[in-house]
C-alpha positions as CSV (number, residue, x, y, z in Angstrom):
1,M,-61.8,-20.0,-50.6
2,A,-59.5,-21.3,-53.0
3,Y,-56.8,-20.3,-55.1
4,V,-56.8,-18.5,-58.7
5,V,-54.5,-19.0,-61.8
6,T,-54.6,-15.9,-63.6
7,D,-53.7,-14.5,-66.9
8,A,-50.1,-14.1,-66.0
9,C,-50.1,-18.3,-66.8
10,T,-50.9,-18.0,-70.1
11,D,-48.3,-19.3,-72.3
12,C,-46.1,-19.6,-69.4
13,R,-47.3,-23.0,-68.3
14,F,-44.3,-23.8,-65.7
15,T,-45.9,-26.4,-63.9
16,K,-44.0,-26.4,-60.1
17,C,-47.4,-25.6,-58.7
18,V,-49.2,-28.6,-59.5
19,E,-46.0,-30.4,-57.9
20,V,-46.5,-29.4,-54.7
21,C,-50.6,-29.8,-55.2
22,P,-51.6,-31.8,-52.4
23,V,-54.9,-32.8,-54.4
24,E,-54.4,-32.2,-57.2
25,C,-56.6,-30.0,-58.4
26,F,-55.2,-28.1,-61.6
27,H,-56.4,-28.8,-64.6
28,V,-54.6,-28.1,-67.9
29,D,-55.0,-27.2,-72.4
30,E,-52.2,-25.8,-74.6
31,R,-51.2,-22.5,-73.6
32,M,-51.9,-22.3,-69.0
33,V,-53.1,-24.1,-65.7
34,Y,-56.5,-24.0,-63.9
35,I,-57.3,-24.7,-60.2
36,D,-60.6,-26.5,-59.5
37,P,-62.2,-24.7,-56.9
38,A,-64.1,-27.9,-55.5
39,A,-61.1,-29.6,-54.7
40,C,-58.7,-26.9,-53.7
41,I,-58.0,-27.0,-50.2
42,D,-57.0,-23.3,-49.4
43,C,-53.2,-25.0,-48.7
44,A,-50.8,-22.1,-50.7
45,G,-48.3,-24.5,-51.7
46,C,-48.6,-23.3,-55.5
47,V,-48.6,-20.1,-54.5
48,T,-44.7,-19.8,-54.1
49,E,-44.0,-21.7,-56.7
50,C,-45.2,-19.7,-59.3
51,P,-42.5,-18.0,-60.8
52,V,-44.6,-15.7,-62.6
53,G,-47.2,-14.5,-59.8
54,A,-50.1,-16.0,-61.5
55,I,-51.7,-17.8,-58.3
56,D,-53.8,-15.7,-56.0
57,D,-56.1,-15.9,-52.8
58,E,-60.0,-15.4,-54.5
59,F,-60.7,-12.5,-51.9
60,N,-57.0,-11.2,-52.5
61,L,-57.5,-10.7,-56.6
62,P,-57.7,-7.1,-57.8
63,E,-61.3,-6.0,-59.6
64,D,-59.0,-6.6,-63.0
65,K,-58.6,-9.8,-62.3
66,Q,-61.9,-11.2,-60.4
67,D,-63.1,-12.5,-63.7
68,W,-60.6,-15.2,-63.6
69,I,-62.0,-17.0,-60.5
70,E,-65.1,-18.1,-63.2
71,I,-62.7,-18.5,-66.3
72,N,-60.8,-21.1,-63.9
73,R,-63.8,-22.9,-62.5
74,E,-65.3,-23.6,-66.0
75,R,-62.1,-24.4,-67.7
76,A,-60.9,-26.6,-64.5
77,A,-64.1,-28.4,-65.1
78,V,-63.9,-29.4,-69.2
79,L,-60.2,-30.2,-68.7
80,P,-57.9,-33.1,-67.8
81,K,-56.8,-32.9,-64.3
82,L,-53.0,-32.5,-64.2
83,S,-51.1,-35.0,-62.0
84,G,-47.3,-34.5,-62.5
85,P,-45.1,-31.8,-64.2
86,L,-44.9,-30.5,-68.1
87,P,-42.3,-28.9,-69.8
88,P,-43.1,-24.9,-69.8
89,L,-44.1,-24.3,-73.3
90,P,-41.4,-22.8,-75.8
91,T,-42.8,-19.4,-75.1
92,A,-42.2,-19.1,-70.8
93,E,-39.0,-17.6,-70.5
94,P,-39.6,-14.5,-73.0
95,R,-43.6,-14.3,-70.9
96,R,-41.9,-14.1,-67.6
97,A,-39.2,-11.8,-69.0
98,E,-41.6,-10.2,-70.3
99,L,-44.1,-9.1,-66.9
100,G,-40.8,-8.5,-65.3
101,K,-40.5,-11.5,-62.9
């Protein structure tokens, strides 16, 4: 079992989740972060750190978010590993408000 970043992270890229990850399983692009399921140790530390609720256990994902399991796997395989925090994107706070968080 691994944790999955969903589309709620898009245009936010808050990275408190990265700060608490003991195995550096996060990867990053210009719009969001992704979890490498092969590196994730299922500690769940990242879940409570995400201010927009974008991270969930793959077994708890609703049906309309299931495709994010494979998206995380594919994107983590080709993107650079993120080993420290980044500033949130300029669109992060409006996106959080849009998501009602």
